[in-house]
C-alpha positions in Angstrom: 36.5 -9.6 -19.2 33.3 -9.8 -17.2 34.4 -7.0 -14.8 35.3 -4.8 -17.8 31.8 -5.3 -19.2 30.2 -4.4 -15.9 32.4 -1.3 -15.6 31.5 -0.2 -19.1 27.8 -0.7 -18.5 28.0 1.3 -15.2 29.9 4.1 -16.8 27.5 4.3 -19.7 24.5 4.3 -17.3 26.1 7.1 -15.2 26.8 9.1 -18.3 23.2 8.7 -19.5 21.8 9.6 -16.1 23.3 13.1 -16.5 21.3 13.5 -19.7 17.9 12.8 -18.1 15.5 15.4 -16.8 15.8 16.1 -13.1 12.0 16.9 -12.7 11.7 13.5 -11.0 14.0 14.5 -8.1 12.6 14.7 -4.6 13.1 18.4 -4.3 9.8 20.2 -4.8 7.7 17.1 -5.7 4.6 16.6 -3.6 4.5 13.3 -1.7 1.9 11.6 -3.9 3.7 12.7 -7.1 7.1 11.6 -5.7 5.6 8.3 -4.6 4.1 7.8 -8.1 7.4 8.5 -9.7 9.3 6.1 -7.5 6.5 3.5 -8.1 6.8 3.8 -11.8 10.6 3.4 -11.7 10.9 0.6 -9.2 12.8 -2.5 -10.4 13.3 -6.1 -9.4 17.1 -6.0 -10.0 20.0 -3.9 -8.7 21.7 -4.7 -12.1 19.1 -2.4 -13.9 21.6 0.4 -13.7 19.6 3.2 -15.4 16.6 2.7 -13.0 19.0 2.4 -10.0 20.6 5.7 -10.9 17.2 7.3 -11.4 15.9 5.9 -8.0 19.0 7.1 -6.2 18.4 10.6 -7.4 14.7 10.4 -6.6 15.2 8.9 -3.2 16.9 12.1 -2.1 20.6 11.5 -2.1 21.3 14.8 -3.8 21.8 16.4 -7.2 23.6 14.7 -10.1 27.3 15.1 -9.9 27.5 15.3 -6.2 28.1 11.5 -5.9 29.0 8.4 -7.9 27.3 5.1 -7.8 28.7 1.6 -7.9 26.7 -1.6 -8.0 27.7 -4.9 -6.3 26.0 -7.6 -8.4 28.5 -10.4 -8.2 27.2 -12.1 -5.1 24.4 -11.7 -2.5 23.7 -9.6 -0.7 23.5 -7.3 -3.7 24.5 -3.7 -2.9 24.7 -0.2 -4.0 27.5 2.1 -2.9 27.0 5.9 -3.1 30.2 7.9 -2.8 30.0 11.6 -2.2 32.7 14.1 -3.3 34.1 16.8 -1.1 31.5 19.5 -2.0 28.5 18.5 0.1 25.8 21.2 0.5 25.9 20.8 4.3 28.1 19.2 6.9 28.2 15.4 6.5 27.5 14.8 10.2 24.2 16.5 9.8 23.0 14.3 6.8 20.7 11.4 7.7 21.0 8.8 4.9 18.4 6.5 6.5 15.3 7.6 4.5 16.9 7.6 1.0 18.6 4.3 1.7 15.2 2.9 2.9 13.6 4.1 -0.3 16.3 2.4 -2.4 16.0 -0.9 -0.4 12.2 -0.8 -0.9 12.1 0.0 -4.6 14.9 -2.3 -5.8 13.6 -5.8 -5.3 16.9 -7.7 -4.8 18.9 -4.9 -3.2 20.2 -6.1 0.2 22.5 -3.3 1.3 23.2 0.4 0.8 26.6 1.7 1.6 27.3 5.5 1.7 30.8 7.0 1.7 31.2 10.7 2.4 34.3 12.6 3.6 35.0 11.4 7.1 31.9 9.2 7.4 30.4 6.0 6.2 26.9 4.7 6.5 25.4 1.2 5.9 21.8 0.0 5.9 20.6 -3.5 5.2 17.2 -4.7 4.2 16.9 -6.4 7.6 17.8 -3.2 9.5 15.4 -1.1 7.4 12.6 -3.6 8.0 13.2 -3.6 11.8 13.2 0.2 11.8 9.9 0.3 9.8 8.2 -2.4 11.7 7.4 -4.2 8.4 9.3 -5.7 5.4 11.0 -2.8 3.6 10.3 -4.6 0.3 6.6 -3.8 0.8 7.5 -0.3 -0.4 8.1 -1.8 -3.8 5.0 -4.1 -3.8 2.4 -1.8 -2.2 1.8 1.6 -3.8 -0.2 2.8 -0.7 2.6 1.8 1.6 5.1 3.7 -0.5 2.9 6.8 -0.6 2.4 6.7 3.2 6.2 6.4 3.7 7.0 9.2 1.4 4.2 11.3 2.9 5.7 10.7 6.4 9.1 11.9 5.1 7.7 15.1 3.9 6.0 15.9 7.2 
């Protein structure tokens, strides 16, 4: 019964995400604007599916409809899995999922791991790995607006 409820909530959230405006996506948004948008939508909980869906899009994983999202909320570490379909805009080997995964880990308070599945490839990033790569706690991106803006600005350089 509990799993059916979770599945129903996820499907509803995914359906609603397709009805929202895409002006918040990373394409074309200047770094401060993008950082402000990410800041406003950050959440403490991976179970906040509508914000997680929004953040996934804004983090730069791609346009709506090119992937599906599933949330792992039953036990720690809480996770997000992003599964891409066959129609990727460029070869999967040339896509670096590190930056969008880092943004998700930073802007979702209790998110511990991001898993990406694409045709012929998988990618995983944990909060600890992202923190090591950044040289500071990845969760600072969700607690310090200036840090988030600096990170997004560096991505756009």
